[in-house]
C-alpha positions in Angstrom: -17.6 -3.7 -27.3 -15.3 -6.8 -27.1 -12.3 -4.5 -28.0 -13.1 -2.1 -25.1 -13.4 -5.0 -22.7 -9.9 -6.3 -23.7 -8.5 -2.8 -23.3 -10.1 -2.4 -19.9 -8.7 -5.8 -18.8 -5.2 -4.9 -20.0 -5.3 -1.6 -18.1 -6.6 -3.3 -15.0 -3.9 -6.0 -15.1 -1.2 -3.4 -15.6 -2.5 -1.3 -12.6 -2.5 -4.4 -10.5 1.1 -5.3 -11.3 2.3 -1.7 -10.8 0.6 -1.5 -7.4 2.2 -4.8 -6.4 5.6 -3.7 -7.5 5.8 -0.8 -5.1 3.8 -2.2 -2.1 5.2 -1.4 1.3 6.2 -3.4 4.3 5.6 -1.9 7.7 8.4 -3.0 10.0 9.1 -2.6 13.7 11.9 -3.2 16.1 11.4 -6.7 17.7 10.8 -5.0 21.1 7.3 -3.9 19.8 4.8 -6.3 21.4 2.2 -6.1 18.5 2.4 -8.7 15.8 0.3 -6.7 13.3 -1.0 -3.2 12.8 -4.3 -2.0 11.3 -4.5 0.8 8.8 -6.1 3.0 11.5 -3.3 2.1 14.0 -0.7 3.1 11.4 -2.4 6.3 10.5 -2.5 7.3 14.2 1.1 6.5 14.8 2.5 8.2 11.6 0.4 11.3 12.1 1.4 11.7 15.7 -2.1 11.0 17.1 -0.8 8.0 19.0 2.5 6.7 20.3 1.6 3.2 21.4 0.9 0.0 19.6 -0.1 -3.2 21.4 1.0 -1.9 24.7 4.4 -0.7 23.4 5.6 2.8 23.0 6.5 3.3 19.3 8.3 6.0 17.4 7.6 6.5 13.7 10.5 6.6 11.2 10.0 8.1 7.7 11.4 7.8 4.2 12.4 11.2 2.8 11.0 10.5 -0.7 10.4 8.0 -3.4 7.7 5.6 -4.6 7.5 3.7 -1.3 7.0 6.9 0.6 4.4 8.3 -1.8 2.4 5.0 -1.8 2.6 4.7 2.0 1.2 8.2 2.4 -1.6 7.5 -0.1 -2.5 4.1 1.3 -2.3 4.8 5.0 -2.3 8.5 5.6 -4.4 9.9 2.7 -2.2 13.0 2.2 0.5 14.1 -0.1 4.1 14.4 1.1 3.8 18.2 1.4 0.5 18.0 3.4 1.9 15.3 5.6 5.1 17.2 6.4 3.0 20.4 7.0 0.9 18.6 9.6 4.1 17.4 11.4 5.6 20.9 11.3 2.4 22.2 12.9 2.6 19.6 15.7 6.3 20.4 16.3 5.6 24.2 16.2 2.8 23.8 18.8 5.1 21.7 21.1 2.9 18.6 20.8 5.5 16.4 19.1 9.0 16.2 17.8 9.7 15.6 14.1 10.2 11.9 13.3 13.6 10.8 12.0 13.7 10.4 8.2 16.1 8.5 6.0 17.1 8.5 2.4 16.9 4.7 1.8 15.0 1.6 2.8 18.4 0.1 4.0 18.8 3.1 6.4 15.3 2.7 7.7 15.8 -1.0 8.3 19.2 -0.4 10.1 17.7 2.2 12.4 14.5 0.3 13.1 16.5 -2.9 13.8 18.6 -1.2 16.5 16.2 1.2 18.0 13.6 -0.1 20.5 10.1 1.0 19.7 10.9 2.2 16.2 8.4 1.6 13.4 8.9 2.4 9.8 8.0 1.5 6.2 10.0 0.2 3.3 9.4 -1.1 -0.2 8.1 -4.7 -0.2 11.1 -6.1 -2.0 13.7 -4.7 0.4 15.6 -6.9 2.8 14.5 -6.3 6.4 16.6 -8.6 8.6 16.5 -7.7 12.3 13.0 -6.3 12.2 9.5 -7.7 12.4 6.8 -7.2 9.8 3.5 -5.7 11.0 1.8 -5.1 7.7 2.2 -5.8 4.0 3.2 -9.4 4.4 
């Protein structure tokens, strides 16, 4: 029994550190009026259900792939990358939205968000994010 508890504790600690290593920051252009965003707000914005946050028009920016992208989708959207992109293609096909810009790296997301009014995106927690404001993941 004691041995099982130690194994469980070790596994739980490892999972905690792994989840912290790849946590995300939600960043926005400084023109966005909101100072924070809830999980529901982010889900609505990144699924195309809403285009405003705190009275500002916002435009989502995506990472193309990687750990930060997968974890963002799991934590805030509840879909796999394939299902998430399929839902966006459906919105685009029906004329209800345009496909969000997507970038290969955290640095490219930061650069775009910093210079584009209303842009909102996500990056890995350890990534530099000068010129943006952090809305979640602080």
